mmCIF entry with sequence, helices, sheets and N, C-alpha, C, O atoms, coordinates in Angstrom:
data_MODEL
# 
_entry.id   MODEL 
# 
_entity.id                         1 
_entity.type                       polymer 
_entity.pdbx_number_of_molecules   1 
# 
_entity_poly.entity_id                      1 
_entity_poly.type                           'polypeptide(L)' 
_entity_poly.nstd_linkage                   no 
_entity_poly.nstd_monomer                   no 
_entity_poly.pdbx_seq_one_letter_code       
;(UNK)(UNK)(UNK)(UNK)(UNK)(UNK)(UNK)(UNK)(UNK)(UNK)(UNK)(UNK)(UNK)(UNK)(UNK)(UNK)
(UNK)(UNK)(UNK)(UNK)(UNK)(UNK)(UNK)(UNK)(UNK)(UNK)(UNK)(UNK)(UNK)(UNK)(UNK)(UNK)
(UNK)(UNK)(UNK)(UNK)(UNK)(UNK)(UNK)(UNK)(UNK)(UNK)(UNK)(UNK)(UNK)(UNK)(UNK)
;
_entity_poly.pdbx_seq_one_letter_code_can   XXXXXXXXXXXXXXXXXXXXXXXXXXXXXXXXXXXXXXXXXXXXXXX 
_entity_poly.pdbx_strand_id                 A 
# 
loop_
_entity_poly_seq.entity_id 
_entity_poly_seq.num 
_entity_poly_seq.mon_id 
_entity_poly_seq.hetero 
1 1  UNK n 
1 2  UNK n 
1 3  UNK n 
1 4  UNK n 
1 5  UNK n 
1 6  UNK n 
1 7  UNK n 
1 8  UNK n 
1 9  UNK n 
1 10 UNK n 
1 11 UNK n 
1 12 UNK n 
1 13 UNK n 
1 14 UNK n 
1 15 UNK n 
1 16 UNK n 
1 17 UNK n 
1 18 UNK n 
1 19 UNK n 
1 20 UNK n 
1 21 UNK n 
1 22 UNK n 
1 23 UNK n 
1 24 UNK n 
1 25 UNK n 
1 26 UNK n 
1 27 UNK n 
1 28 UNK n 
1 29 UNK n 
1 30 UNK n 
1 31 UNK n 
1 32 UNK n 
1 33 UNK n 
1 34 UNK n 
1 35 UNK n 
1 36 UNK n 
1 37 UNK n 
1 38 UNK n 
1 39 UNK n 
1 40 UNK n 
1 41 UNK n 
1 42 UNK n 
1 43 UNK n 
1 44 UNK n 
1 45 UNK n 
1 46 UNK n 
1 47 UNK n 
# 
_struct_asym.id          A 
_struct_asym.entity_id   1 
# 
_struct_conf.conf_type_id            HELX_P 
_struct_conf.id                      HELX_P1 
_struct_conf.pdbx_PDB_helix_id       AA1 
_struct_conf.beg_label_comp_id       UNK 
_struct_conf.beg_label_asym_id       A 
_struct_conf.beg_label_seq_id        28 
_struct_conf.pdbx_beg_PDB_ins_code   ? 
_struct_conf.end_label_comp_id       UNK 
_struct_conf.end_label_asym_id       A 
_struct_conf.end_label_seq_id        46 
_struct_conf.pdbx_end_PDB_ins_code   ? 
_struct_conf.beg_auth_comp_id        UNK 
_struct_conf.beg_auth_asym_id        A 
_struct_conf.beg_auth_seq_id         28 
_struct_conf.end_auth_comp_id        UNK 
_struct_conf.end_auth_asym_id        A 
_struct_conf.end_auth_seq_id         46 
_struct_conf.pdbx_PDB_helix_class    1 
_struct_conf.details                 ? 
_struct_conf.pdbx_PDB_helix_length   19 
# 
_struct_conf_type.id          HELX_P 
_struct_conf_type.criteria    ? 
_struct_conf_type.reference   ? 
# 
_struct_sheet.id               AA1 
_struct_sheet.type             ? 
_struct_sheet.number_strands   2 
_struct_sheet.details          ? 
# 
_struct_sheet_order.sheet_id     AA1 
_struct_sheet_order.range_id_1   1 
_struct_sheet_order.range_id_2   2 
_struct_sheet_order.offset       ? 
_struct_sheet_order.sense        anti-parallel 
# 
loop_
_struct_sheet_range.sheet_id 
_struct_sheet_range.id 
_struct_sheet_range.beg_label_comp_id 
_struct_sheet_range.beg_label_asym_id 
_struct_sheet_range.beg_label_seq_id 
_struct_sheet_range.pdbx_beg_PDB_ins_code 
_struct_sheet_range.end_label_comp_id 
_struct_sheet_range.end_label_asym_id 
_struct_sheet_range.end_label_seq_id 
_struct_sheet_range.pdbx_end_PDB_ins_code 
_struct_sheet_range.beg_auth_comp_id 
_struct_sheet_range.beg_auth_asym_id 
_struct_sheet_range.beg_auth_seq_id 
_struct_sheet_range.end_auth_comp_id 
_struct_sheet_range.end_auth_asym_id 
_struct_sheet_range.end_auth_seq_id 
AA1 1 UNK A 2  ? UNK A 12 ? UNK A 2  UNK A 12 
AA1 2 UNK A 15 ? UNK A 25 ? UNK A 15 UNK A 25 
# 
loop_
_atom_site.group_PDB 
_atom_site.id 
_atom_site.type_symbol 
_atom_site.label_atom_id 
_atom_site.label_alt_id 
_atom_site.label_comp_id 
_atom_site.label_asym_id 
_atom_site.label_entity_id 
_atom_site.label_seq_id 
_atom_site.pdbx_PDB_ins_code 
_atom_site.Cartn_x 
_atom_site.Cartn_y 
_atom_site.Cartn_z 
_atom_site.occupancy 
_atom_site.B_iso_or_equiv 
_atom_site.pdbx_formal_charge 
_atom_site.auth_seq_id 
_atom_site.auth_comp_id 
_atom_site.auth_asym_id 
_atom_site.auth_atom_id 
_atom_site.pdbx_PDB_model_num 
ATOM 1   N N  . UNK A 1 1  ? -13.401 15.485  2.397  1.00 0.00 ? 1  UNK A N  1 
ATOM 2   C CA . UNK A 1 1  ? -12.599 14.238  2.268  1.00 0.00 ? 1  UNK A CA 1 
ATOM 3   C C  . UNK A 1 1  ? -13.369 13.254  3.226  1.00 0.00 ? 1  UNK A C  1 
ATOM 4   O O  . UNK A 1 1  ? -13.486 13.398  4.442  1.00 0.00 ? 1  UNK A O  1 
ATOM 5   N N  . UNK A 1 2  ? -13.873 12.225  2.457  1.00 0.00 ? 2  UNK A N  1 
ATOM 6   C CA . UNK A 1 2  ? -14.617 11.163  3.287  1.00 0.00 ? 2  UNK A CA 1 
ATOM 7   C C  . UNK A 1 2  ? -13.911 9.837   3.266  1.00 0.00 ? 2  UNK A C  1 
ATOM 8   O O  . UNK A 1 2  ? -13.520 9.365   2.199  1.00 0.00 ? 2  UNK A O  1 
ATOM 9   N N  . UNK A 1 3  ? -13.743 9.240   4.379  1.00 0.00 ? 3  UNK A N  1 
ATOM 10  C CA . UNK A 1 3  ? -13.179 7.928   4.562  1.00 0.00 ? 3  UNK A CA 1 
ATOM 11  C C  . UNK A 1 3  ? -14.269 6.889   4.782  1.00 0.00 ? 3  UNK A C  1 
ATOM 12  O O  . UNK A 1 3  ? -15.064 7.033   5.711  1.00 0.00 ? 3  UNK A O  1 
ATOM 13  N N  . UNK A 1 4  ? -14.332 5.851   3.962  1.00 0.00 ? 4  UNK A N  1 
ATOM 14  C CA . UNK A 1 4  ? -15.365 4.848   4.094  1.00 0.00 ? 4  UNK A CA 1 
ATOM 15  C C  . UNK A 1 4  ? -14.747 3.607   4.033  1.00 0.00 ? 4  UNK A C  1 
ATOM 16  O O  . UNK A 1 4  ? -14.145 3.281   3.010  1.00 0.00 ? 4  UNK A O  1 
ATOM 17  N N  . UNK A 1 5  ? -14.831 2.735   5.178  1.00 0.00 ? 5  UNK A N  1 
ATOM 18  C CA . UNK A 1 5  ? -14.254 1.429   5.245  1.00 0.00 ? 5  UNK A CA 1 
ATOM 19  C C  . UNK A 1 5  ? -15.296 0.386   4.659  1.00 0.00 ? 5  UNK A C  1 
ATOM 20  O O  . UNK A 1 5  ? -16.446 0.333   5.097  1.00 0.00 ? 5  UNK A O  1 
ATOM 21  N N  . UNK A 1 6  ? -14.866 -0.383  3.716  1.00 0.00 ? 6  UNK A N  1 
ATOM 22  C CA . UNK A 1 6  ? -15.770 -1.340  3.133  1.00 0.00 ? 6  UNK A CA 1 
ATOM 23  C C  . UNK A 1 6  ? -15.147 -2.781  3.261  1.00 0.00 ? 6  UNK A C  1 
ATOM 24  O O  . UNK A 1 6  ? -13.981 -3.008  2.936  1.00 0.00 ? 6  UNK A O  1 
ATOM 25  N N  . UNK A 1 7  ? -15.969 -3.704  3.739  1.00 0.00 ? 7  UNK A N  1 
ATOM 26  C CA . UNK A 1 7  ? -15.564 -5.020  3.818  1.00 0.00 ? 7  UNK A CA 1 
ATOM 27  C C  . UNK A 1 7  ? -16.291 -5.941  2.913  1.00 0.00 ? 7  UNK A C  1 
ATOM 28  O O  . UNK A 1 7  ? -17.520 -5.883  2.875  1.00 0.00 ? 7  UNK A O  1 
ATOM 29  N N  . UNK A 1 8  ? -15.622 -6.804  2.167  1.00 0.00 ? 8  UNK A N  1 
ATOM 30  C CA . UNK A 1 8  ? -16.358 -7.683  1.212  1.00 0.00 ? 8  UNK A CA 1 
ATOM 31  C C  . UNK A 1 8  ? -15.896 -9.106  1.449  1.00 0.00 ? 8  UNK A C  1 
ATOM 32  O O  . UNK A 1 8  ? -14.720 -9.376  1.690  1.00 0.00 ? 8  UNK A O  1 
ATOM 33  N N  . UNK A 1 9  ? -16.875 -10.019 1.371  1.00 0.00 ? 9  UNK A N  1 
ATOM 34  C CA . UNK A 1 9  ? -16.648 -11.439 1.580  1.00 0.00 ? 9  UNK A CA 1 
ATOM 35  C C  . UNK A 1 9  ? -16.570 -12.182 0.214  1.00 0.00 ? 9  UNK A C  1 
ATOM 36  O O  . UNK A 1 9  ? -17.574 -12.337 -0.480 1.00 0.00 ? 9  UNK A O  1 
ATOM 37  N N  . UNK A 1 10 ? -15.379 -12.619 -0.133 1.00 0.00 ? 10 UNK A N  1 
ATOM 38  C CA . UNK A 1 10 ? -15.283 -13.384 -1.399 1.00 0.00 ? 10 UNK A CA 1 
ATOM 39  C C  . UNK A 1 10 ? -15.349 -14.881 -1.236 1.00 0.00 ? 10 UNK A C  1 
ATOM 40  O O  . UNK A 1 10 ? -14.661 -15.419 -0.369 1.00 0.00 ? 10 UNK A O  1 
ATOM 41  N N  . UNK A 1 11 ? -16.098 -15.548 -1.982 1.00 0.00 ? 11 UNK A N  1 
ATOM 42  C CA . UNK A 1 11 ? -16.109 -17.009 -1.873 1.00 0.00 ? 11 UNK A CA 1 
ATOM 43  C C  . UNK A 1 11 ? -15.580 -17.509 -3.101 1.00 0.00 ? 11 UNK A C  1 
ATOM 44  O O  . UNK A 1 11 ? -15.981 -17.118 -4.197 1.00 0.00 ? 11 UNK A O  1 
ATOM 45  N N  . UNK A 1 12 ? -14.657 -18.394 -2.934 1.00 0.00 ? 12 UNK A N  1 
ATOM 46  C CA . UNK A 1 12 ? -13.965 -18.984 -4.072 1.00 0.00 ? 12 UNK A CA 1 
ATOM 47  C C  . UNK A 1 12 ? -13.907 -20.537 -3.750 1.00 0.00 ? 12 UNK A C  1 
ATOM 48  O O  . UNK A 1 12 ? -13.078 -21.010 -2.973 1.00 0.00 ? 12 UNK A O  1 
ATOM 49  N N  . UNK A 1 13 ? -14.832 -21.262 -4.394 1.00 0.00 ? 13 UNK A N  1 
ATOM 50  C CA . UNK A 1 13 ? -14.858 -22.696 -4.199 1.00 0.00 ? 13 UNK A CA 1 
ATOM 51  C C  . UNK A 1 13 ? -15.290 -23.031 -2.777 1.00 0.00 ? 13 UNK A C  1 
ATOM 52  O O  . UNK A 1 13 ? -16.401 -22.720 -2.348 1.00 0.00 ? 13 UNK A O  1 
ATOM 53  N N  . UNK A 1 14 ? -14.372 -23.677 -2.065 1.00 0.00 ? 14 UNK A N  1 
ATOM 54  C CA . UNK A 1 14 ? -14.652 -23.962 -0.681 1.00 0.00 ? 14 UNK A CA 1 
ATOM 55  C C  . UNK A 1 14 ? -13.932 -22.879 0.219  1.00 0.00 ? 14 UNK A C  1 
ATOM 56  O O  . UNK A 1 14 ? -14.169 -22.816 1.425  1.00 0.00 ? 14 UNK A O  1 
ATOM 57  N N  . UNK A 1 15 ? -13.120 -22.103 -0.357 1.00 0.00 ? 15 UNK A N  1 
ATOM 58  C CA . UNK A 1 15 ? -12.411 -21.119 0.427  1.00 0.00 ? 15 UNK A CA 1 
ATOM 59  C C  . UNK A 1 15 ? -13.171 -19.766 0.372  1.00 0.00 ? 15 UNK A C  1 
ATOM 60  O O  . UNK A 1 15 ? -13.591 -19.284 -0.681 1.00 0.00 ? 15 UNK A O  1 
ATOM 61  N N  . UNK A 1 16 ? -13.312 -19.196 1.589  1.00 0.00 ? 16 UNK A N  1 
ATOM 62  C CA . UNK A 1 16 ? -14.002 -17.876 1.649  1.00 0.00 ? 16 UNK A CA 1 
ATOM 63  C C  . UNK A 1 16 ? -13.047 -17.010 2.493  1.00 0.00 ? 16 UNK A C  1 
ATOM 64  O O  . UNK A 1 16 ? -12.577 -17.414 3.557  1.00 0.00 ? 16 UNK A O  1 
ATOM 65  N N  . UNK A 1 17 ? -12.786 -15.814 1.972  1.00 0.00 ? 17 UNK A N  1 
ATOM 66  C CA . UNK A 1 17 ? -11.863 -14.846 2.762  1.00 0.00 ? 17 UNK A CA 1 
ATOM 67  C C  . UNK A 1 17 ? -12.462 -13.447 2.705  1.00 0.00 ? 17 UNK A C  1 
ATOM 68  O O  . UNK A 1 17 ? -13.211 -13.125 1.782  1.00 0.00 ? 17 UNK A O  1 
ATOM 69  N N  . UNK A 1 18 ? -12.157 -12.675 3.620  1.00 0.00 ? 18 UNK A N  1 
ATOM 70  C CA . UNK A 1 18 ? -12.695 -11.332 3.725  1.00 0.00 ? 18 UNK A CA 1 
ATOM 71  C C  . UNK A 1 18 ? -11.622 -10.362 3.343  1.00 0.00 ? 18 UNK A C  1 
ATOM 72  O O  . UNK A 1 18 ? -10.466 -10.431 3.761  1.00 0.00 ? 18 UNK A O  1 
ATOM 73  N N  . UNK A 1 19 ? -12.118 -9.379  2.455  1.00 0.00 ? 19 UNK A N  1 
ATOM 74  C CA . UNK A 1 19 ? -11.194 -8.389  2.046  1.00 0.00 ? 19 UNK A CA 1 
ATOM 75  C C  . UNK A 1 19 ? -11.758 -7.063  2.568  1.00 0.00 ? 19 UNK A C  1 
ATOM 76  O O  . UNK A 1 19 ? -12.894 -6.690  2.275  1.00 0.00 ? 19 UNK A O  1 
ATOM 77  N N  . UNK A 1 20 ? -10.922 -6.363  3.356  1.00 0.00 ? 20 UNK A N  1 
ATOM 78  C CA . UNK A 1 20 ? -11.245 -5.065  3.777  1.00 0.00 ? 20 UNK A CA 1 
ATOM 79  C C  . UNK A 1 20 ? -10.401 -4.000  3.265  1.00 0.00 ? 20 UNK A C  1 
ATOM 80  O O  . UNK A 1 20 ? -9.172  -4.065  3.282  1.00 0.00 ? 20 UNK A O  1 
ATOM 81  N N  . UNK A 1 21 ? -11.075 -3.005  2.805  1.00 0.00 ? 21 UNK A N  1 
ATOM 82  C CA . UNK A 1 21 ? -10.260 -1.887  2.167  1.00 0.00 ? 21 UNK A CA 1 
ATOM 83  C C  . UNK A 1 21 ? -10.992 -0.542  2.441  1.00 0.00 ? 21 UNK A C  1 
ATOM 84  O O  . UNK A 1 21 ? -12.190 -0.485  2.718  1.00 0.00 ? 21 UNK A O  1 
ATOM 85  N N  . UNK A 1 22 ? -10.170 0.532   2.341  1.00 0.00 ? 22 UNK A N  1 
ATOM 86  C CA . UNK A 1 22 ? -10.725 1.895   2.623  1.00 0.00 ? 22 UNK A CA 1 
ATOM 87  C C  . UNK A 1 22 ? -10.994 2.617   1.280  1.00 0.00 ? 22 UNK A C  1 
ATOM 88  O O  . UNK A 1 22 ? -10.135 2.620   0.398  1.00 0.00 ? 22 UNK A O  1 
ATOM 89  N N  . UNK A 1 23 ? -12.107 3.185   1.142  1.00 0.00 ? 23 UNK A N  1 
ATOM 90  C CA . UNK A 1 23 ? -12.364 3.976   -0.041 1.00 0.00 ? 23 UNK A CA 1 
ATOM 91  C C  . UNK A 1 23 ? -12.256 5.448   0.315  1.00 0.00 ? 23 UNK A C  1 
ATOM 92  O O  . UNK A 1 23 ? -13.004 5.929   1.167  1.00 0.00 ? 23 UNK A O  1 
ATOM 93  N N  . UNK A 1 24 ? -11.372 6.153   -0.299 1.00 0.00 ? 24 UNK A N  1 
ATOM 94  C CA . UNK A 1 24 ? -11.219 7.596   -0.052 1.00 0.00 ? 24 UNK A CA 1 
ATOM 95  C C  . UNK A 1 24 ? -11.879 8.373   -1.213 1.00 0.00 ? 24 UNK A C  1 
ATOM 96  O O  . UNK A 1 24 ? -11.494 8.230   -2.374 1.00 0.00 ? 24 UNK A O  1 
ATOM 97  N N  . UNK A 1 25 ? -12.925 9.233   -0.848 1.00 0.00 ? 25 UNK A N  1 
ATOM 98  C CA . UNK A 1 25 ? -13.580 10.022  -1.730 1.00 0.00 ? 25 UNK A CA 1 
ATOM 99  C C  . UNK A 1 25 ? -13.154 11.464  -1.590 1.00 0.00 ? 25 UNK A C  1 
ATOM 100 O O  . UNK A 1 25 ? -13.329 12.093  -0.547 1.00 0.00 ? 25 UNK A O  1 
ATOM 101 N N  . UNK A 1 26 ? -12.550 12.004  -2.747 1.00 0.00 ? 26 UNK A N  1 
ATOM 102 C CA . UNK A 1 26 ? -11.899 13.310  -2.615 1.00 0.00 ? 26 UNK A CA 1 
ATOM 103 C C  . UNK A 1 26 ? -12.488 14.048  -3.794 1.00 0.00 ? 26 UNK A C  1 
ATOM 104 O O  . UNK A 1 26 ? -12.609 13.428  -4.851 1.00 0.00 ? 26 UNK A O  1 
ATOM 105 N N  . UNK A 1 27 ? -12.876 15.343  -3.715 1.00 0.00 ? 27 UNK A N  1 
ATOM 106 C CA . UNK A 1 27 ? -13.237 16.122  -4.879 1.00 0.00 ? 27 UNK A CA 1 
ATOM 107 C C  . UNK A 1 27 ? -12.069 16.135  -5.934 1.00 0.00 ? 27 UNK A C  1 
ATOM 108 O O  . UNK A 1 27 ? -10.891 15.988  -5.608 1.00 0.00 ? 27 UNK A O  1 
ATOM 109 N N  . UNK A 1 28 ? -12.481 16.316  -7.179 1.00 0.00 ? 28 UNK A N  1 
ATOM 110 C CA . UNK A 1 28 ? -11.445 16.254  -8.258 1.00 0.00 ? 28 UNK A CA 1 
ATOM 111 C C  . UNK A 1 28 ? -10.335 17.293  -8.022 1.00 0.00 ? 28 UNK A C  1 
ATOM 112 O O  . UNK A 1 28 ? -9.156  16.943  -8.081 1.00 0.00 ? 28 UNK A O  1 
ATOM 113 N N  . UNK A 1 29 ? -10.680 18.540  -7.762 1.00 0.00 ? 29 UNK A N  1 
ATOM 114 C CA . UNK A 1 29 ? -9.588  19.554  -7.631 1.00 0.00 ? 29 UNK A CA 1 
ATOM 115 C C  . UNK A 1 29 ? -8.706  19.250  -6.489 1.00 0.00 ? 29 UNK A C  1 
ATOM 116 O O  . UNK A 1 29 ? -7.497  19.457  -6.583 1.00 0.00 ? 29 UNK A O  1 
ATOM 117 N N  . UNK A 1 30 ? -9.243  18.766  -5.407 1.00 0.00 ? 30 UNK A N  1 
ATOM 118 C CA . UNK A 1 30 ? -8.445  18.360  -4.254 1.00 0.00 ? 30 UNK A CA 1 
ATOM 119 C C  . UNK A 1 30 ? -7.458  17.240  -4.626 1.00 0.00 ? 30 UNK A C  1 
ATOM 120 O O  . UNK A 1 30 ? -6.293  17.199  -4.229 1.00 0.00 ? 30 UNK A O  1 
ATOM 121 N N  . UNK A 1 31 ? -8.038  16.348  -5.417 1.00 0.00 ? 31 UNK A N  1 
ATOM 122 C CA . UNK A 1 31 ? -7.324  15.124  -5.774 1.00 0.00 ? 31 UNK A CA 1 
ATOM 123 C C  . UNK A 1 31 ? -6.171  15.483  -6.762 1.00 0.00 ? 31 UNK A C  1 
ATOM 124 O O  . UNK A 1 31 ? -5.069  14.942  -6.670 1.00 0.00 ? 31 UNK A O  1 
ATOM 125 N N  . UNK A 1 32 ? -6.451  16.370  -7.664 1.00 0.00 ? 32 UNK A N  1 
ATOM 126 C CA . UNK A 1 32 ? -5.414  16.923  -8.555 1.00 0.00 ? 32 UNK A CA 1 
ATOM 127 C C  . UNK A 1 32 ? -4.232  17.618  -7.768 1.00 0.00 ? 32 UNK A C  1 
ATOM 128 O O  . UNK A 1 32 ? -3.039  17.384  -7.963 1.00 0.00 ? 32 UNK A O  1 
ATOM 129 N N  . UNK A 1 33 ? -4.732  18.479  -6.880 1.00 0.00 ? 33 UNK A N  1 
ATOM 130 C CA . UNK A 1 33 ? -3.749  19.231  -6.022 1.00 0.00 ? 33 UNK A CA 1 
ATOM 131 C C  . UNK A 1 33 ? -2.863  18.229  -5.264 1.00 0.00 ? 33 UNK A C  1 
ATOM 132 O O  . UNK A 1 33 ? -1.638  18.342  -5.306 1.00 0.00 ? 33 UNK A O  1 
ATOM 133 N N  . UNK A 1 34 ? -3.470  17.248  -4.572 1.00 0.00 ? 34 UNK A N  1 
ATOM 134 C CA . UNK A 1 34 ? -2.602  16.301  -3.835 1.00 0.00 ? 34 UNK A CA 1 
ATOM 135 C C  . UNK A 1 34 ? -1.699  15.450  -4.743 1.00 0.00 ? 34 UNK A C  1 
ATOM 136 O O  . UNK A 1 34 ? -0.559  15.197  -4.356 1.00 0.00 ? 34 UNK A O  1 
ATOM 137 N N  . UNK A 1 35 ? -2.138  14.996  -5.923 1.00 0.00 ? 35 UNK A N  1 
ATOM 138 C CA . UNK A 1 35 ? -1.403  14.350  -6.839 1.00 0.00 ? 35 UNK A CA 1 
ATOM 139 C C  . UNK A 1 35 ? -0.195  15.211  -7.308 1.00 0.00 ? 35 UNK A C  1 
ATOM 140 O O  . UNK A 1 35 ? 0.905   14.683  -7.467 1.00 0.00 ? 35 UNK A O  1 
ATOM 141 N N  . UNK A 1 36 ? -0.387  16.451  -7.514 1.00 0.00 ? 36 UNK A N  1 
ATOM 142 C CA . UNK A 1 36 ? 0.659   17.382  -7.951 1.00 0.00 ? 36 UNK A CA 1 
ATOM 143 C C  . UNK A 1 36 ? 1.643   17.526  -6.807 1.00 0.00 ? 36 UNK A C  1 
ATOM 144 O O  . UNK A 1 36 ? 2.850   17.525  -7.048 1.00 0.00 ? 36 UNK A O  1 
ATOM 145 N N  . UNK A 1 37 ? 1.175   17.651  -5.558 1.00 0.00 ? 37 UNK A N  1 
ATOM 146 C CA . UNK A 1 37 ? 2.032   17.782  -4.402 1.00 0.00 ? 37 UNK A CA 1 
ATOM 147 C C  . UNK A 1 37 ? 2.950   16.496  -4.190 1.00 0.00 ? 37 UNK A C  1 
ATOM 148 O O  . UNK A 1 37 ? 4.140   16.568  -3.882 1.00 0.00 ? 37 UNK A O  1 
ATOM 149 N N  . UNK A 1 38 ? 2.286   15.377  -4.382 1.00 0.00 ? 38 UNK A N  1 
ATOM 150 C CA . UNK A 1 38 ? 2.910   14.104  -4.246 1.00 0.00 ? 38 UNK A CA 1 
ATOM 151 C C  . UNK A 1 38 ? 4.035   13.937  -5.289 1.00 0.00 ? 38 UNK A C  1 
ATOM 152 O O  . UNK A 1 38 ? 5.167   13.565  -4.980 1.00 0.00 ? 38 UNK A O  1 
ATOM 153 N N  . UNK A 1 39 ? 3.647   14.237  -6.546 1.00 0.00 ? 39 UNK A N  1 
ATOM 154 C CA . UNK A 1 39 ? 4.677   14.046  -7.601 1.00 0.00 ? 39 UNK A CA 1 
ATOM 155 C C  . UNK A 1 39 ? 5.797   15.113  -7.449 1.00 0.00 ? 39 UNK A C  1 
ATOM 156 O O  . UNK A 1 39 ? 6.921   14.852  -7.877 1.00 0.00 ? 39 UNK A O  1 
ATOM 157 N N  . UNK A 1 40 ? 5.549   16.227  -6.892 1.00 0.00 ? 40 UNK A N  1 
ATOM 158 C CA . UNK A 1 40 ? 6.597   17.178  -6.722 1.00 0.00 ? 40 UNK A CA 1 
ATOM 159 C C  . UNK A 1 40 ? 7.562   16.682  -5.625 1.00 0.00 ? 40 UNK A C  1 
ATOM 160 O O  . UNK A 1 40 ? 8.786   16.745  -5.732 1.00 0.00 ? 40 UNK A O  1 
ATOM 161 N N  . UNK A 1 41 ? 6.886   16.172  -4.540 1.00 0.00 ? 41 UNK A N  1 
ATOM 162 C CA . UNK A 1 41 ? 7.697   15.644  -3.423 1.00 0.00 ? 41 UNK A CA 1 
ATOM 163 C C  . UNK A 1 41 ? 8.562   14.453  -3.866 1.00 0.00 ? 41 UNK A C  1 
ATOM 164 O O  . UNK A 1 41 ? 9.702   14.301  -3.427 1.00 0.00 ? 41 UNK A O  1 
ATOM 165 N N  . UNK A 1 42 ? 8.016   13.644  -4.713 1.00 0.00 ? 42 UNK A N  1 
ATOM 166 C CA . UNK A 1 42 ? 8.779   12.521  -5.203 1.00 0.00 ? 42 UNK A CA 1 
ATOM 167 C C  . UNK A 1 42 ? 9.960   12.961  -6.109 1.00 0.00 ? 42 UNK A C  1 
ATOM 168 O O  . UNK A 1 42 ? 11.060  12.408  -6.074 1.00 0.00 ? 42 UNK A O  1 
ATOM 169 N N  . UNK A 1 43 ? 9.654   13.977  -6.907 1.00 0.00 ? 43 UNK A N  1 
ATOM 170 C CA . UNK A 1 43 ? 10.711  14.548  -7.787 1.00 0.00 ? 43 UNK A CA 1 
ATOM 171 C C  . UNK A 1 43 ? 11.846  15.106  -6.972 1.00 0.00 ? 43 UNK A C  1 
ATOM 172 O O  . UNK A 1 43 ? 13.017  14.912  -7.298 1.00 0.00 ? 43 UNK A O  1 
ATOM 173 N N  . UNK A 1 44 ? 11.489  15.811  -5.895 1.00 0.00 ? 44 UNK A N  1 
ATOM 174 C CA . UNK A 1 44 ? 12.446  16.402  -4.970 1.00 0.00 ? 44 UNK A CA 1 
ATOM 175 C C  . UNK A 1 44 ? 13.267  15.369  -4.295 1.00 0.00 ? 44 UNK A C  1 
ATOM 176 O O  . UNK A 1 44 ? 14.468  15.549  -4.097 1.00 0.00 ? 44 UNK A O  1 
ATOM 177 N N  . UNK A 1 45 ? 12.599  14.214  -3.910 1.00 0.00 ? 45 UNK A N  1 
ATOM 178 C CA . UNK A 1 45 ? 13.342  13.124  -3.171 1.00 0.00 ? 45 UNK A CA 1 
ATOM 179 C C  . UNK A 1 45 ? 14.233  12.441  -4.062 1.00 0.00 ? 45 UNK A C  1 
ATOM 180 O O  . UNK A 1 45 ? 15.348  12.099  -3.667 1.00 0.00 ? 45 UNK A O  1 
ATOM 181 N N  . UNK A 1 46 ? 13.794  12.187  -5.363 1.00 0.00 ? 46 UNK A N  1 
ATOM 182 C CA . UNK A 1 46 ? 14.653  11.362  -6.311 1.00 0.00 ? 46 UNK A CA 1 
ATOM 183 C C  . UNK A 1 46 ? 15.957  12.186  -6.687 1.00 0.00 ? 46 UNK A C  1 
ATOM 184 O O  . UNK A 1 46 ? 17.053  11.633  -6.781 1.00 0.00 ? 46 UNK A O  1 
ATOM 185 N N  . UNK A 1 47 ? 15.775  13.490  -6.888 1.00 0.00 ? 47 UNK A N  1 
ATOM 186 C CA . UNK A 1 47 ? 16.824  14.155  -7.250 1.00 0.00 ? 47 UNK A CA 1 
ATOM 187 C C  . UNK A 1 47 ? 18.084  14.104  -6.362 1.00 0.00 ? 47 UNK A C  1 
ATOM 188 O O  . UNK A 1 47 ? 19.093  14.730  -6.686 1.00 0.00 ? 47 UNK A O  1 
# 
């Protein structure tokens, strides 16, 4: 699991603003497993 912070500077006309976001790179099997866990947890919470 790799966390990579990325900052981008957007220029729109005279206004320029900085957008920072975190990109999380996860192997597909790990991603599917965590998605399954999260959906199961949500299902248990909603019930």
